[in-house]
BAZAMAR-319593 format. One record per atom (N, C-alpha, C, CB): residue in one letter; x negated, y, z negated. Coordinates in steps of 0.001 Angstrom, whole numbers, padded with zeros to 6 digits, always signed. Atoms other than C-alpha are relative to their C-alpha. Glycine has a CB too. Example, Ala and Ser with C-alpha at 12.3 -4.5 7.8 and 13.67 -1.06 7.14 Angstrom:
2
A-000890-001190+000000 A-012300-004500-007800 A-000900+001200+000000 A+000992+000027-001246 S+000820-001190+000060 S-013670-001060-007140 S+000770+001090-000730 S-000414+000462+001415 
// end
This chain:
227
X-001498+001145-001049 X-005364+004842-072847 X-000461-000252+000888 X+001539+000543+000642 X+000374+001664-001485 X-005614+001923-070418 X+000893+000696+000710 X+000595-002249-000256 X-000472-000288-001044 X-003891+002711-067579 X+000438-001012+000050 X-000594+000459+000918 X+000413+001078-001133 X-001856+000355-065372 X-001099-000051+001402 X+001208-000198+000563 X+000510-000715-001083 X-002568-000654-062732 X+001172+000030+001439 X-001504-000778+000336 X-002264-000339-000974 X+001153+000011-060631 X-000606+001401-000521 X+002511-000909-001133 X+000127-001676+000247 X-000545+003797-062171 X-000428+000815+001361 X-001288+000349-001234 X+000222-000452-001920 X-001623+004213-058081 X+001393+000170+000522 X-000825-001461+001196 X-000855+000738-000651 X+001742+003297-057306 X+000754+001363-000249 X+000488-001567-000498 X-001606-000772+000176 X+003663+006590-059152 X-000146+001187+001199 X+000331+000903-001925 X+000027-001626-001245 X+004450+009693-056594 X-001127+001171-000975 X+002368+001124+000185 X+000858-001144+000985 X+001829+011848-058227 X+000339+002151+000179 X-002025-000407+000644 X-000530-000800-000073 X+002978+015265-059772 X+000430+001241-000933 X+000557-000523+000363 X+000014-001114+001031 X+001909+018833-061154 X+000778+000487-000022 X-000708+000837-000063 X-000853-000739+000574 X+002975+021093-062843 X+002353+000013+000239 X-000895+001317+000553 X-001438+000409-000113 X+006758+019469-062417 X+000454-000030+001256 X+000870+000807-000697 X-000965-000809-001458 X+006585+019763-058611 X-000519-001445+000370 X-000573+001891+001196 X+000359+001368-000846 X+006004+016279-056803 X-000249-000123+001090 X+000739-000816+000064 X+000046-000136-001163 X+003375+015822-054008 X-000276-001142+000849 X-000720+000860+000148 X-000295+000345-000744 X+004374+014110-052234 X+000387-000215+001580 X+000182+000023-000472 X-000561-000506-001034 X+005789+016139-049833 X-001643+000660+000819 X+001363+001188-000555 X+001736-000545-000380 X+001539+017454-049138 X+000247-001025+000533 X-001517+000269-001031 X+000365+002376+000083 X+001106+013134-048931 X+000605-000212+001692 X+001820-001567-001845 X-000203+000288-001096 X+004060+013376-045987 X-000808+000737+001747 X+001314+000160-000273 X+001036-001012-001374 X+002524+016798-043672 X-001082-000081+000171 X-000170+001381+000001 X+001190+000295-000172 X-000673+016133-044188 X-000568-000706+000950 X-000276-000388-000808 X+000916+000324-000892 X-001552+013936-041085 X+000909+000529+001169 X-000515-001565-000014 X-000067-000620-001272 X-000131+015585-038691 X-000350+000584+000107 X+000620+000301+000515 X+000898-001179+000029 X-001890+018614-039425 X-001177-000602+000507 X-000211+000709-001414 X+001617+000196-000147 X-004836+016643-039319 X-000028-000850+002191 X-000725-001714-001899 X+000029+000640-001086 X-004228+015646-035630 X+000383+001220+001137 X+000971-001285-000120 X+000230-001702-001332 X-004677+018498-032026 X+000756-000104+000373 X-000990+000386+001289 X-001150-000500-000893 X-002517+019914-030345 X-000280-000436+001425 X+000162+001621-000053 X-000349-000182-000551 X-002518+019294-026768 X-000572+001271+000821 X+000828-000233-000450 X+001019-000304-000478 X-004409+021818-025030 X+001003+000779+001577 X-001183-001465+000058 X-000212-000645-000812 X-003259+024380-021755 X-001463-000842+001043 X+000122+001643-000547 X+000819+000977-001574 X-006520+023061-019954 X-000288-000356+000731 X-000219-000447+000494 X+000509+000727-000957 X-007565+020930-017343 X-000425-001666-001097 X-001455+001050+000823 X+000866+000287+000404 X-009990+019254-019891 X+000329-000395-001206 X-000778+000736+000169 X+000055+000105+000920 X-009446+017858-022982 X-001488-000569-000689 X+001037-000527-000076 X+001466+000046+000967 X-011991+017651-025777 X+000310-001778-000195 X-000005+001277-001971 X+000671+002261+000297 X-013210+013092-027032 X+002007-000213-000925 X-002647-000460-002396 X-001085+000179+000587 X-010285+013508-029451 X+001592-000107+000463 X-000159+000794-000683 X-001622+000153-000360 X-006533+014662-027458 X+000310-000839+000953 X+000664+001202+000453 X+000267+000311-001188 X-008340+012588-024918 X+000491-001577-000130 X-001533+000356+000410 X-000026+001409+001022 X-007884+009396-027266 X+001340-000302-000239 X-000726+000157-001546 X-000519-000239+000755 X-004736+010130-029075 X+001021+000657+001644 X-000775+000728-001375 X-000428+000581-001286 X-003136+010446-025364 X-000024-001221+000936 X-000342+000582+000538 X-000134+001619-000418 X-004140+007174-024121 X+000667-000667-000698 X-001107-000776+000038 X-000479+001213+000338 X-003269+005477-027384 X+001286+000184+000328 X-000229-000444-001329 X-002065+000420+000180 X+000466+006779-027070 X+000327-000413+001433 X+001390+001742-000462 X-000430+000807-000379 X+000697+006138-023883 X-000561-001699+000375 X+000347+000678+000702 X+000409+001121-000025 X-000837+002924-023539 X+001296-000950-000908 X-001540+000073-000567 X-000727+000477+000875 X+001330+001877-027582 X+001965+000843+000666 X-000894+000559-001761 X-001756-000030-000961 X+005083+003622-024897 X+000029-001130+001123 X+000328+001761+001096 X+000243+000393-000979 X+003704+001198-021931 X+000779-001266-000157 X-001317+000039+000282 X-000028+001264+001332 X+003311-001711-024245 X+001094-000137-000231 X-000639+000201-001436 X-001216+000177+000518 X+006386-001515-025736 X+001500+000497+001050 X-000162+000828-001367 X-001026+000298-000149 X+008925-000212-023895 X+000521-000743+001353 X+000471+000996-000293 X+000639+001218-001246 X+007956-002749-020324 X+001149-000624-000777 X-001989-000899+000080 X-000769+000787+000354 X+010620-004643-021629 X+001675+000834-000355 X-000804-000711-001153 X-001746-000157+000237 X+013579-002757-022586 X+000927+000717+000476 X+000348+000314-001036 X-001295-000301-000244 X+016271-001082-020610 X-000326+001466+000413 X+001047-000263-001248 X-000130-001369-000090 X+016155+002137-018883 X+000586+000940-001024 X+000624+000161+001001 X-000663-001832+001327 X+018796+004009-022054 X-000471-000603-000782 X+001933+000699-000601 X+000999+000173+002586 X+016149+002784-025052 X-000862+000067+000526 X-000149-001741-001628 X+001186-001103-000414 X+013620+005004-022778 X+000014+001641-001657 X+000780+000882+002274 X-001254-001242+000699 X+015233+008055-024510 X-001004-000437-001462 X+002492-000535-000015 X+000519+000047+001566 X+013402+006762-028338 X-001573-000494+000502 X+001021-001347-001267 X+001569+000435-000072 X+009622+006379-026826 X-000513+001173-000698 X-000741-000222+001621 X+001138-000342+000391 X+009014+009329-028036 X+000412+000057-002121 X-000460+001664+001044 X-000844-000254+001353 X+010810+009139-031829 X-001423-001160-000751 X+002276-000720-000002 X+000714+001275+000808 X+008805+005121-032257 X-000885+000796+000179 X-000170-001646+000434 X+001023-000356-000792 X+005675+006797-030546 X-000859+001181-001333 X+000705+000755+001695 X-000474-001247+001702 X+006179+009860-033617 X-000885-001007-001418 X+002777-000016-000565 X+000609+000559+001567 X+006579+007152-036362 X-001345-001418-000041 X+001661-000764-000933 X+000803+000869+000615 X+004150+004979-035100 X-001397+000402-000069 X+000121-001178+000583 X+001175-000364+000113 X+001637+007370-035306 X-000216+000856-002014 X-000179+001109+001565 X-000531+000064+000853 X+003004+009117-038672 X-000811-001045-001380 X+001207-000301+000615 X+000324+000949+000671 X+002761+005810-040183 X-001010-000648-000265 X+000469-000535+000199 X+000737+001558+000131 X-000637+003714-039339 X-001022+001920-000963 X-000888-001588+002200 X+000558-001093+001258 X-001789+007977-040803 X-000091-000404-001237 X+000816+001174-000235 X-000738+000176+001805 X+000127+007381-044010 X-001169-000521-000359 X+001561-001203-000488 X+000360+000906+001125 X-001509+003932-044808 X-001270+000042+000755 X+000854-001528-000367 X+000879-000324+000039 X-004667+005088-043377 X-001217+001110-001178 X+000355+000158+000953 X+000069-000857+001529 X-005362+007887-045599 X+000186-000219-001995 X+001052+000852+000294 X-000374-000127+001677 X-003962+005991-048727 X-001042-000877-000447 X+001664-000570-000597 X+000963+000997+000581 X-006670+003790-048358 X-001224+000813-000784 X-000616-000980+001261 X+001170-001043+001316 X-008991+006771-049452 X-000424-000324-001067 X+000462+001171-000649 X-000564-000219+001625 X-010020+006985-053141 X+000888+001278-000363 X-001323+000155-001035 X-001193-001137+000037 X-008117+009041-054889 X+000964+001003+000237 X-000021+000290-000209 X-001117-000377-000178 X-005561+009160-052877 X+001532-000826-000182 X-000239+000384+001074 X-001182+000596-000725 X-001517+008579-052387 X+000372-001063+000940 X+000348+000727+000508 X-000260+000653-001594 X-000122+006139-049921 X+001773-000192+000051 X-000969-001906+000233 X-000935+000243+000396 X+003548+007162-050124 X+001081-001407+000638 X+000362+001220+000044 X-000395+001388-000282 X+004409+003576-047889 X-000003-000760-001015 X-000720-000611+000885 X+000036+000993+000973 X+003528+001927-051015 X+002161+000323-000773 X-001819+000503-001378 X-001933-000821+000363 X+007912+003474-052049 X-000086-000865+000719 X+000982+001725+000337 X-001594+000288-000122 X+010431+001159-050775 X+000831+000902-000073 X+000507-000778-000870 X-001344-000806-000659 X+013200+003591-050860 X-001793+000748+000758 X+001664+001337-001465 X+000043+000007-001203 X+010649+005327-048404 X+000443-000556+001706 X-000646-000056-000255 X+000528+001252-000813 X+009977+002170-046551 X+001070+000003+000492 X-000518-001372-000584 X-001109+000361-000304 X+013912+001820-046813 X+001005+001160+000968 X+000496-000383-001313 X-000425-001204-000346 X+014596+005488-045959 X+000332+000447+001525 X-000916+000753-000506 X+001084+000119-001299 X+012283+004686-042292 X+000831-000943+000409 X-001749-000446-000137 X-000501+001073-000854 X+014215+001151-041574 X+001464+000204+000066 X-000364-001430-000525 X-001527+000753-000691 X+018221+001596-042097 X+000261+000975+000346 X+001271-000751-000776 X-000432-000867-000672 X+018644+005094-040612 X-000386-000588+001076 X-000321+001232-000247 X-000567+000241-000931 X+017153+003710-037798 X+000137-002028+000574 X-000770+001076+000869 X-000408+001252+000003 X+018122-000159-037757 X+002075+000474+000465 X-000551-000854-001881 X-001207-000311-000108 X+021664+001447-038202 X+000466+000808+001082 X+000288+000472-001008 X+000259-001266-001379 X+021069+004119-034665 X+000214-001120+000874 X-001809+001021+000300 X+000241+001635-000804 X+019965+000200-033301 X+001618+000095+000395 X-000591-001793-001285 X-001456+000719-000062 X+023686-001563-034248 X+000652+001245+000738 X+000828-000480-001693 X-000680-001301-000931 X+025208+001868-033175 X+000483-000024+001162 X-000769+000951+000275 X+000095+000043-000994 X+024194+002207-030280 X+000632-001635+000997 X-001319+000438-000081 X-001290+001352-000408 X+025217-001374-029521 X+001296-000206+000550 X+000417-000551-000932 X-001652+000376+000116 X+028619-001096-030454 X+000259+000761+000653 X+000889+000022-001208 X-000452-000594+000048 X+028705+001697-028927 X+000412-000480+002030 X-000655+001143-000856 X+000140+000115-001374 X+027457+001025-025153 X-000636-002059+000468 X-001354+001519+000400 X-000312+001665+000050 X+028325-003178-025313 X+000589-000629-001133 X-001223-000794+000128 X-000193+000266+000933 X+030109-003885-027812 X+000712-001835-000289 X+000677+001196-000279 X-000363+001286+000070 X+031461-007338-027236 X-001528-001349+000398 X+001386+000022+001175 X+001123+000786-000105 X+027304-008590-025822 X-000598-000258-001843 X-001174+000936+001162 X+001121-000454+001840 X+026402-006338-030034 X+000735-001371-000512 X+000570+002123-001470 X-000415+001227+000900 X+029589-009139-031569 X-000365-001216-000140 X+000971-000264+000119 X+000122+000651-000088 X+028535-011843-029634 X-001264-000290-000470 X+000421-000115+000764 X+000930+001356+000911 X+025006-012605-031269 X+000262+000389-001114 X-001755-000239+000088 X+000161+000516+000760 X+027029-012983-034365 X+000493-001365+000218 X+000311+000644-000826 X-000615+001458-000448 X+028213-016290-032894 X-000775-000845+000812 X+001238+000123+000776 X+000913+000731-001215 X+025316-018457-030857 X+001884-000305+000972 X-001338-002100-000800 X-000195+001010-000933 X+026856-020031-027633 X+000147-001618-000267 X-001005+000191+000772 X+000190+001722-000164 X+028219-023681-028017 X-000072-000239-001467 X-001565-000680+000933 X+000026+000183+000815 X+028963-023467-031370 X+000822-000647-000838 X-000242+000650-000108 X-000560+000875+000801 X+030962-026338-032992 X+000790+000859-000793 X-000915-000852-000710 X-001178-001361+001385 X+034534-025200-034161 X+000082+000852-000722 X+000510-000116-000915 X+000363+000633+000988 X+034102-026467-037661 X-001062+001457-000559 X-000677-001639+000441 X+001189-000469+000098 X+031368-024511-037667 X+000191+002130+000501 X-001038-001222+001202 X-000193-001208-000931 X+032576-021141-036277 X-000401+001103-001443 X+001941+000146+000901 X-000703-000951+001136 X+033811-019242-039941 X-001624+000255-000787 X+001545-000995-001224 X+001297+000142+001567 X+029995-020024-042464 X-000806+000894+002190 X-000935-002955-001332 X+000742-000716-000752 X+027621-019004-038660 X+000161+000946+000474 X-000291-000381+000648 X-000047-001843-000401 X+029470-015596-037968 X-000288+000651-002052 X+002541+000707+001009 X+000155-000833+000993 X+029118-014956-042266 X-001920+000010+000006 X+000940-000643-001498 X+002590+000080+000454 X+024743-016319-042220 X-000723+001426+001220 X-001401-002849+001268 X+000705-000916-000934 X+024718-014196-039093 X+000163+002074-000020 X+000652-000682+001482 X+000074-001300+000435 X+026136-011284-040549 X-000946+000818-000887 X+000932+000095-000449 X+000494+000150+001523 X+024395-011526-044204 X-001769+000695+001094 X+000155-002347-001102 X+001107-000051-000949 X+021114-012117-041345 X-000211+001261+000529 X+000167-000876+001059 X-000157-001042-000530 X+022017-008805-039583 X-000234+001604-001206 X+001444-000315+000665 X-000535-000004+000626 X+022741-007261-042866 X-001563+000154-001027 X+001094-000971+000148 X+000750-000032+000706 X+019308-007984-044037 X-001446+000259+001173 X+000228-001230-000949 X+001415-000465-001059 X+017255-007001-041427 X-000583+001560-000510 X+000613+000200+002006 X+000947-000890+000334 X+016220-003050-042780 X+000002-000037-001227 X+000103+001203+000453 X+000991+000136+001202 X+015488-004892-045971 X-001261-000058+000765 X+000220-001371-001031 X+001601+000892-000640 X+012745-007025-044241 X-000264+001145+000435 X-000114-001434+001334 X+001224-001080-000864 X+011380-003705-042905 X+000074+000718-001217 X+000392+001056+001708 X+001207-000979+001270 X+010804-001769-046313 X-000588-000201-000194 X-000109+000366-001093 X+000527+001085+001132 X+010326-004993-048263 X-001570-000258+000951 X+001321-001804-000244 X+001052+000136-000575 X+007487-005585-045469 X-001100+000373-000531 X+000081+000414+000929 X+000413-000837+000075 X+006034-002660-045747 X-000588+000258-000878 X+000500+000522+000207 X+000526-000057+001942 X+005611-002214-049344 X-000608-001163-000478 X+001362+000119-001221 X+000994+001266-000318 X+004460-005735-049545 X-001302+000233+000211 X+000339-000725+001162 X+001722+000581-001169 X+001797-005930-047349 X-000705+001449-000862 X+000098+000232+002824 X+001334-001482+000519 X+000458-002241-048636 X-000499-000021-001250 X+000597+001672-000065 X+000185+000105+001303 X+001184-002470-052297 X-000630-001121-000352 X+001066+000105-000632 X+000337+001470+000004 X-000164-006596-052339 X-001648+000180-000041 X+000665-000928+001466 X+000742-000379-001058 X-003321-004838-050072 X-001077+000479-001544 X+000797+001289+001405 X+000550-001471+001015 X-004220-001910-052897 X+000318-000178-001308 X+000742+001539+000346 X+000928-000307+001845 X-004317-003781-056582 X-000631-001054+000596 X+000841-000257-002052 X+001344+001251-000777 X-006025-006803-054412 X-001423+000909-000424 X+000108-000225+002418 X+000850-000555-000229 X-008683-004053-053752 X-000176+000925-001427 X+000196+000545+001303 X-000101-000105+001121 X-008406-002439-057481 X-000551-001108-001124 X+001148+000233+000004 X+000721+001296+001045 X-008896-005601-059595 X-000753+000070+001262 X+000909-001763-000677 X+000971+000008-000407 X-011579-006456-057136 X-001456+001043-000973 X+000478+000328+001356 X+001491-000680+000287 X-013902-003657-057966 X+000222+000812-001298 X-000588+001112+001334 X+000514+000549+001086 X-012491-003370-061487 X-001190-000846-000456 X+000740-000471-000243 X+000511+001078+000742 X-013890-006998-062083 X-001598+000449+000320 X+000581-001643+000544 X+000801-000009-000827 X-017167-006003-059625 X-000579+001778-001501 X+000723+000024+002109 X+000499-000594+000676 X-017764-002507-062098 X-000091-000634-001929 X+000684+001206+000443 X+000051+000799+000378 X-016685-004537-064930 X-001389-000774-000391 X+000710-000329+000620 X+000854+001195+000111 X-019361-007333-064452 X-001262+000555+000143 X+000261-001130+001015 X+000978+000141-000272 X-022390-005620-063179 X-001105+000793-001286 X+000063+000401+001393 X+000262+000120+000827 X-023952-004933-066320 X-000591-001583-000722 X+000883+000614-000281 X+000509+001471+000727 X-023682-008500-067352 X-000423-000794+000749 X+000918-000809-000691 X+001114+000424-001128 X-024547-010062-063907 X-000125+000273+000985 X-000142-000945+000316 X-000019-000212-001494 X-025528-008166-061341 X+000118-000748+000839 X-000807+000432+000417 X-000180+000680-001154 X-025793-010842-059127 X+001740-000282+000197 X-000949-001385-000112 X-000987-000153-000428 X-022719-011464-059130 X+001143+001514+000496 X+000277-000733-000794 X-001138-001441-000177 X-021127-007651-059344 X+000056+000133+001622 X-000732+001817-000817 X-000081+000047-001536 X-022851-007638-056032 X+000470-001241+001260 X-001285+000282+000237 X-000708+001438-000477 X-021400-010769-054578 X+001651+000519+000607 X+000162-001308-001655 X-001951-000987+000007 X-017506-008976-055606 X-000432+001122+000847 X+000850+000914-001987 X+000703-001718-000263 X-019403-005638-054351 X+000553-000858+001465 X-002297+000753-000440 X-000433+000590-001515 X-019629-007664-050649 X+001323-000955+000328 X-001201-000905+000470 X-001398+000850-001008 X-015747-009176-050531 X+000843+001508-000479 X+000987-002184-000816 X-001086-001197+000249 X-014126-005779-051873 X-000649+000679+001372 X-000088+001088-001765 X-000035-000614-000725 X-016018-004692-049033 X+000258-000420+001538 X-000847+000499-000318 X-000916+000491-000760 X-015028-007165-046649 X+001918-000009+000123 X-000486-001059-000179 X-000971+000212+000183 X-011772-007165-048185 X+000922+001805+000555 X-000070-000685-001539 X-000283-002143-000492 X-011465-003210-047451 X-000111+000169+001970 X-002191+001482-000953 X-000510-000145-001760 X-012000-003889-043386 X+000941-000315-000389 X-000510-000829+001384 X-001360+001334+000145 X-009377-006431-043822 X+001324+000427-000088 X-000048-000947-001400 X-000368-001085+000624 X-007592-003600-045834 X+001198+000827+001572 X-001734+000942-000623 X-000547-000749-001313 X-007569-001465-042312 X+000457-000218+000494 X-000319+000351+000747 X-000606+000151-000962 X-006740-003669-040322 X+002035-000594+000020 X-001086-000897+000567 X-001449+000886+000689 X-003739-004655-042527 X+001281+001330+000400 X-000196-000371-002390 X-000345-001664-000275 X-003167-000586-042370 X+001267-000100+001509 X-001967+001099+000589 X-000654+000147-001091 X-002411-000374-038763 X+000773-001598+000672 X-001004+000544+000798 X-001150+001729-000527 X-000412-004230-037855 X+000945+000929-001034 X-000614-002468-000716 X-001381-000120+000334 X+001743-003012-040780 X+001335+000992+001057 X-000204+000643-001466 X-000161-001398-000531 X+002133-000074-038750 X+001471-000421+001257 X-001857+000685+000859 X+000011+000744-001058 X+002406-001894-035609 X+001487-000986-000212 X-001511-000805+000064 X-001171+001153+000386 X+004980-004634-036613 X+001210+001198+000205 X-000120-000890-001961 X-001259-000089+000433 X+007690-002493-038631 X+000354+001738+001776 X-000007+000503-002463 X+000134-000455-001340 X+007224-000357-034768 X+001475-000855+000876 X-001774-000501+000613 X-000893+000969-000952 X+008113-003717-033123 X+001127+000255+000241 X+000175-001186-000358 X-001499+000356+000038 X+010774-004799-034514 X+000919+000718-000213 X+000295-000757-000724 X-000710-001332-000827 X+012227-001467-034195 X+000780-000012+001143 X-000913+000860+000464 X-000301-000019-000921 X+011516-001626-030886 X+001044-001247+001001 X-001074+000302+000212 X-000772+000479-000443 X+013374-005073-030196 X+001084-000255-001011 X-000496-000868+000609 X-001347-000740+000267 X+016388-004359-032467 X+000651+001276+001297 X-000344+000849-001574 X-000866-001245-001565 X+016686-001850-029425 X+000289-000802+000414 X-000697+001086+001281 X-000486+001237-001191 X+016367-004455-027022 X+000891-001133-000215 X-001147-000768+000472 X-000860+000490+000246 X+019026-006254-028344 X+001373+000712+000587 X-000188-000172-001206 X-001469-000406-000379 X+021520-003812-027760 X-000326+000925+000092 X+001193-000119-000704 X-000004-000756-001252 X+020204-001775-024863 X+000751-000296+001034 X-001075+000043+000482 
// end
């Protein structure tokens, strides 16, 4: 039975039980917990340095009221990077290739930023729907356009993360299949294809980290607008 290239994106099931829960819980098990010692090991020190650098860079332009989101966004950043990186290993499943999961992350966070803006500064939040100095005949059209763009934001967040990871996985599988088929026929071309696959794998590692960063960065920008 020939398998489709998209079978790798199907949620694995064992005895009728979906294993996506294990894929979501496993990253948190891999990270060490800080200890009460004065000197931590290298892994905990590196993790603490990464979190401190991330929070300082992400929340510098945000008002003090938005600093309560530091723990949530830092945890989300580590979670997405871990899932994306583990999904590059052979015979693994990447939950972030599922649009339903990404939308489940994007919609509540986007809605929370909008509700915070409507509660704290409703005039400024509604003022984003109409740019200053707009001609009177264009006011209804611009309000409709800005409202549509506002509601498209969570869809763009989820689709961007899903599309980038899915495209990368498909391209890696296509090139790996080509190298495997060409190996007995044209070994030189197969070796060249394998080198391209190696370079693409390095690129996908960077994409996995960058897409997680972009997802959290856009959430922080939405928060900055409404705080």
